[in-house]
C-alpha positions as CSV (number, residue, x, y, z in Angstrom):
1,M,-10.9,-11.7,-23.0
2,A,-10.0,-15.4,-22.7
3,D,-6.9,-14.7,-20.6
4,Q,-8.8,-12.7,-18.0
5,I,-11.0,-14.0,-15.2
6,R,-14.7,-13.2,-15.5
7,T,-15.9,-11.0,-12.5
8,D,-19.1,-13.0,-12.2
9,E,-17.1,-16.2,-11.9
10,I,-14.9,-14.7,-9.1
11,N,-17.9,-13.3,-7.2
12,T,-19.7,-16.7,-7.2
13,V,-18.4,-18.6,-4.1
14,S,-20.1,-21.9,-3.8
15,G,-20.0,-24.2,-0.9
16,N,-18.3,-21.9,1.7
17,A,-19.0,-24.3,4.5
18,D,-17.2,-27.0,2.5
19,A,-14.3,-24.7,1.7
20,R,-13.6,-24.2,5.4
21,S,-13.4,-27.9,6.0
22,K,-11.1,-28.7,3.0
23,R,-7.4,-29.0,3.2
24,R,-5.3,-26.2,2.0
25,P,-5.0,-26.2,-1.8
26,E,-1.9,-27.4,-3.5
27,W,-0.7,-23.8,-4.3
28,I,-0.4,-23.0,-0.6
29,K,2.7,-24.8,0.6
30,V,4.7,-23.5,3.6
31,R,8.2,-24.9,4.0
32,A,9.3,-25.7,7.6
33,P,12.0,-23.2,8.7
34,S,15.5,-24.6,8.9
35,G,19.1,-24.0,8.0
36,E,22.2,-22.5,9.5
37,T,21.2,-18.8,8.7
38,Y,17.8,-19.4,10.2
39,E,19.2,-20.7,13.4
40,M,21.7,-17.8,13.6
41,V,18.9,-15.3,13.2
42,R,16.7,-17.1,15.8
43,G,19.6,-17.2,18.3
44,L,20.3,-13.5,17.8
45,M,16.7,-12.6,18.4
46,R,16.7,-14.5,21.7
47,S,20.0,-13.1,22.9
48,K,18.8,-9.5,22.3
49,Q,15.4,-10.2,23.9
50,L,13.7,-9.1,20.7
51,H,10.4,-10.1,19.1
52,T,9.7,-10.6,15.5
53,V,6.3,-10.4,13.8
54,C,7.6,-13.4,11.8
55,E,7.1,-15.6,14.9
56,E,4.3,-13.7,16.7
57,A,2.1,-13.6,13.6
58,M,3.1,-17.1,12.4
59,C,4.1,-15.8,9.0
60,P,4.2,-18.4,6.3
61,N,7.4,-16.9,4.8
62,L,9.4,-17.2,8.1
63,G,11.6,-19.9,6.8
64,E,12.3,-18.2,3.5
65,C,13.1,-14.8,5.0
66,W,15.1,-16.0,8.0
67,G,17.0,-18.3,5.8
68,A,18.0,-15.3,3.7
69,G,19.1,-13.5,6.8
70,T,16.3,-11.0,7.0
71,A,13.5,-10.4,9.5
72,T,10.7,-8.0,10.5
73,F,11.2,-6.7,14.0
74,L,8.2,-6.3,16.3
75,M,8.5,-3.4,18.7
76,L,6.7,-2.0,21.7
77,G,6.4,-5.4,23.4
78,D,4.6,-8.6,22.4
79,T,1.1,-7.6,23.8
80,C,-1.4,-5.6,21.8
81,T,-4.1,-3.4,23.1
82,R,-6.4,-4.5,20.2
83,S,-8.0,-7.9,19.5
84,C,-8.1,-8.3,15.7
85,R,-9.6,-11.7,14.8
86,F,-7.0,-12.6,12.2
87,C,-3.9,-12.0,14.3
88,D,-2.1,-14.4,16.6
89,I,-0.3,-11.7,18.6
90,K,-1.7,-11.8,22.2
91,T,-4.0,-9.1,23.5
92,G,-3.9,-7.6,27.0
93,R,-2.4,-4.9,29.1
94,P,1.1,-4.2,27.8
95,A,4.2,-3.6,29.9
96,P,5.7,-0.1,30.0
97,L,7.7,1.0,26.9
98,D,11.3,-0.2,26.8
99,W,13.3,2.8,25.7
100,Q,16.4,0.7,25.2
101,E,14.6,-1.4,22.6
102,P,15.6,0.8,19.6
103,N,19.3,0.4,20.5
104,R,19.0,-3.4,20.7
105,I,17.3,-3.6,17.4
106,A,19.9,-1.4,15.7
107,Q,22.7,-3.5,17.1
108,S,21.0,-6.6,15.8
109,V,20.6,-5.0,12.3
110,K,24.3,-4.3,12.4
111,A,25.2,-7.8,13.6
112,M,23.1,-9.3,10.8
113,N,24.7,-6.7,8.3
114,L,21.2,-6.0,6.9
115,R,20.8,-3.9,3.8
116,H,17.0,-3.4,4.5
117,V,15.0,-3.8,7.6
118,V,11.3,-3.7,8.4
119,I,10.1,-2.5,11.7
120,T,6.5,-3.0,13.0
121,S,4.8,-3.0,16.4
122,V,1.8,-3.9,18.4
123,N,-0.9,-1.3,19.0
124,R,-0.3,0.8,22.2
125,D,-3.7,2.6,22.5
126,E,-3.0,3.4,26.1
127,R,-0.6,6.1,25.0
128,P,-1.8,9.2,23.2
129,D,1.2,9.0,20.9
130,G,0.7,5.3,20.3
131,G,4.5,4.7,20.8
132,A,5.5,6.8,17.8
133,P,8.7,8.1,19.5
134,I,10.1,4.6,19.6
135,F,9.7,4.3,15.9
136,A,11.5,7.6,15.4
137,M,14.3,6.5,17.7
138,V,14.9,3.1,16.0
139,I,15.0,4.7,12.5
140,R,17.6,7.2,13.6
141,R,19.6,4.7,15.6
142,I,19.8,2.2,12.7
143,R,21.0,5.0,10.4
144,Q,23.8,5.7,12.9
145,V,25.1,2.1,13.3
146,Q,24.3,0.7,9.9
147,P,24.7,3.4,7.2
148,G,23.2,2.4,3.9
149,C,20.5,0.2,5.4
150,S,17.1,1.2,4.1
151,I,14.2,1.2,6.5
152,E,10.5,0.4,6.2
153,V,8.1,0.9,9.1
154,L,4.8,-0.9,9.3
155,I,2.9,1.3,11.8
156,P,-0.4,1.2,13.7
157,D,-3.0,3.9,12.7
158,F,-2.4,5.9,15.9
159,K,-6.2,6.4,15.8
160,G,-5.6,8.8,12.9
161,N,-3.5,11.1,15.1
162,R,-1.5,13.3,12.6
163,D,0.9,14.6,15.4
164,A,1.9,11.1,16.3
165,L,2.4,10.2,12.6
166,K,4.5,13.3,12.1
167,I,7.0,12.1,14.8
168,V,7.6,9.0,12.6
169,M,7.7,10.8,9.3
170,D,10.2,13.4,10.6
171,A,12.7,10.5,11.0
172,Q,12.4,9.9,7.2
173,P,11.8,6.2,6.7
174,E,12.1,5.0,3.1
175,I,8.7,3.3,3.2
176,L,5.7,4.1,5.5
177,N,3.4,1.1,5.5
178,H,0.0,0.8,7.1
179,N,-2.3,-2.1,6.1
180,V,-6.0,-1.7,5.7
181,E,-6.2,-5.6,6.1
182,T,-9.8,-6.0,4.8
183,V,-12.8,-4.3,3.1
184,P,-14.9,-1.6,5.0
185,R,-17.9,-3.9,5.4
186,L,-15.9,-6.4,7.4
187,F,-13.9,-4.0,9.5
188,R,-15.9,-4.3,12.7
189,Q,-16.0,-8.1,12.4
190,V,-12.3,-8.6,11.5
191,Q,-10.6,-5.7,13.5
192,P,-13.3,-4.3,15.9
193,Q,-11.2,-1.5,17.4
194,D,-10.0,-0.2,14.0
195,H,-11.7,2.2,11.6
196,Y,-11.3,2.5,7.8
197,E,-11.2,6.3,8.2
198,W,-8.1,6.0,10.5
199,A,-6.3,4.0,7.8
200,E,-7.2,6.6,5.2
201,A,-6.0,9.5,7.5
202,T,-2.7,7.6,8.1
203,L,-1.9,7.0,4.5
204,R,-3.0,10.4,3.2
205,N,-1.2,12.3,5.9
206,A,2.0,10.3,5.5
207,K,2.3,11.3,1.9
208,A,1.4,14.9,2.8
209,L,4.0,15.1,5.6
210,D,6.8,13.5,3.5
211,P,6.3,13.4,-0.3
212,L,9.6,11.5,-0.6
213,A,8.5,8.6,1.5
214,L,7.0,5.6,-0.4
215,T,3.6,4.7,1.1
216,K,2.4,1.1,1.2
217,S,-0.6,-0.8,2.2
218,G,-2.0,-4.4,2.1
219,I,-5.1,-6.4,2.2
220,M,-5.9,-10.0,3.1
221,V,-8.4,-11.9,1.0
222,G,-10.6,-14.9,1.9
223,L,-12.4,-13.4,4.9
224,G,-15.8,-13.2,3.3
225,E,-15.4,-10.2,1.0
226,T,-16.4,-10.2,-2.6
227,F,-13.9,-9.6,-5.5
228,D,-15.6,-6.3,-6.3
229,E,-15.1,-5.1,-2.7
230,V,-11.4,-5.9,-3.0
231,V,-11.2,-3.8,-6.2
232,A,-13.0,-1.0,-4.5
233,V,-10.4,-0.9,-1.7
234,L,-7.6,-0.9,-4.3
235,E,-9.3,2.1,-5.9
236,D,-9.4,3.9,-2.5
237,L,-5.8,3.1,-1.8
238,A,-4.8,4.5,-5.3
239,S,-6.8,7.7,-4.6
240,W,-5.0,8.1,-1.3
241,G,-1.6,8.2,-3.1
242,V,-0.4,4.7,-2.0
243,D,2.7,3.6,-4.0
244,I,3.0,-0.1,-3.1
245,L,0.3,-2.7,-2.7
246,T,0.4,-6.2,-1.2
247,I,-2.4,-8.7,-1.5
248,G,-2.3,-12.1,0.2
249,Q,-4.4,-15.0,1.3
250,Y,-5.7,-15.0,4.9
251,L,-4.6,-18.1,6.7
252,Q,-6.4,-18.9,10.0
253,P,-3.8,-19.1,12.9
254,S,-6.0,-21.3,15.1
255,K,-9.6,-22.4,15.5
256,K,-10.3,-19.4,17.8
257,H,-9.5,-17.0,15.0
258,M,-11.7,-15.9,12.1
259,P,-12.5,-18.8,9.8
260,I,-11.3,-18.8,6.1
261,D,-14.3,-18.1,3.9
262,R,-12.5,-19.4,0.8
263,Y,-9.1,-19.8,-0.8
264,Y,-8.4,-17.5,-3.8
265,R,-6.9,-19.1,-6.8
266,P,-3.5,-18.1,-8.3
267,E,-5.2,-16.7,-11.4
268,E,-7.4,-14.4,-9.2
269,F,-4.3,-13.0,-7.5
270,A,-2.8,-12.4,-11.0
271,E,-6.0,-10.6,-12.0
272,L,-5.8,-8.4,-8.9
273,K,-2.2,-7.6,-9.7
274,R,-3.2,-6.6,-13.2
275,I,-6.0,-4.3,-11.8
276,G,-3.6,-2.8,-9.3
277,L,-1.0,-1.9,-11.9
278,E,-3.7,-0.4,-14.1
279,L,-4.8,1.8,-11.2
280,G,-1.3,3.2,-11.1
281,F,0.4,1.5,-8.1
282,K,4.2,1.6,-8.6
283,W,4.6,-2.0,-7.3
284,V,2.1,-4.8,-6.6
285,E,2.8,-8.0,-4.8
286,S,-0.2,-10.4,-5.2
287,G,-0.1,-14.1,-4.3
288,P,-1.3,-16.6,-1.8
289,L,1.6,-16.3,0.6
290,V,2.4,-12.6,0.1
291,R,2.7,-10.6,3.3
292,S,3.6,-7.0,4.0
293,S,7.3,-7.4,4.1
294,Y,7.6,-9.7,1.1
295,H,10.3,-8.4,-1.4
296,A,10.4,-5.2,0.5
297,E,14.1,-4.7,-0.2
298,Q,13.5,-4.9,-3.9
299,Q,10.8,-2.3,-3.7
300,V,13.1,0.2,-2.0
301,R,16.0,-0.4,-4.4
302,Q,13.9,0.2,-7.4
303,L,11.5,3.0,-6.2
304,S,13.0,5.0,-3.4
305,Q,14.5,8.4,-4.1
306,R,15.3,8.8,-0.4
307,Y,17.4,5.6,-0.5
308,Q,19.5,7.0,-3.4
309,F,19.9,10.3,-1.4
310,H,21.1,8.4,1.7
311,L,23.6,6.4,-0.4
312,R,25.1,9.7,-1.6
313,G,25.2,11.0,1.9
314,E,22.4,13.5,1.3
315,S,19.6,14.3,3.8
């Protein structure tokens, strides 16, 4: 078909060394964060001693999201026990868990009058439960202080621990998100302490533990994978019962991080979206600057049965 991209064209990546040295293409433009609402959110985060993945991971949508009065909260501290080569969050020995953190986040959600909130965290592999109780606490606390606010949690894999995951699912988030990030062939290179099987266990078990929860996952492109490998991951995610899919361009945070193999073109993202919808995903966000939390509120409003139940005061 003339309006579709040929797979052999997509799989042919010429001049990878040159691609790394080129400037970002014109379709990747990040607006510097500014504005009154942005400054208000930034001040609130500092006053509550909170962290956001928006800042820690240098998200390209920080200005857009903060300017709209939304943010993705980062819990369990700002130090991760894993050393993924795409991520700008620092690695090391984390401080003890802060059991007051859920209350501070909930109060910030109330102060911002949020209708939807995304909660994520660093990995806490030093704990058998991975910090799962903190996730459950913040979900329940937000529901107490800000009724009607929908909640998405972007969780670690908890090393595939079903019991830890159950702690989170029992708190009934509207969306349970865990990103696979890359294709299986690149897992050890991109995220050496992670396993594709742990991602599968997390997403399959989440749906089994709470069929009403929407499950979600995402992948970055441009790390050296082929187009066909991306499609194979999409097929896996669909077979695991994932409802929502996000696909975005990997952007290198610094020279010490994994280099960009190539920039995907807008029409390639459009083709991946078409394939994802054909595979049966209920929602697909696919674009150069798409990240996990992008348009998350719209996803909940249109897809979540649980959100409708909570609006009616049902459990």
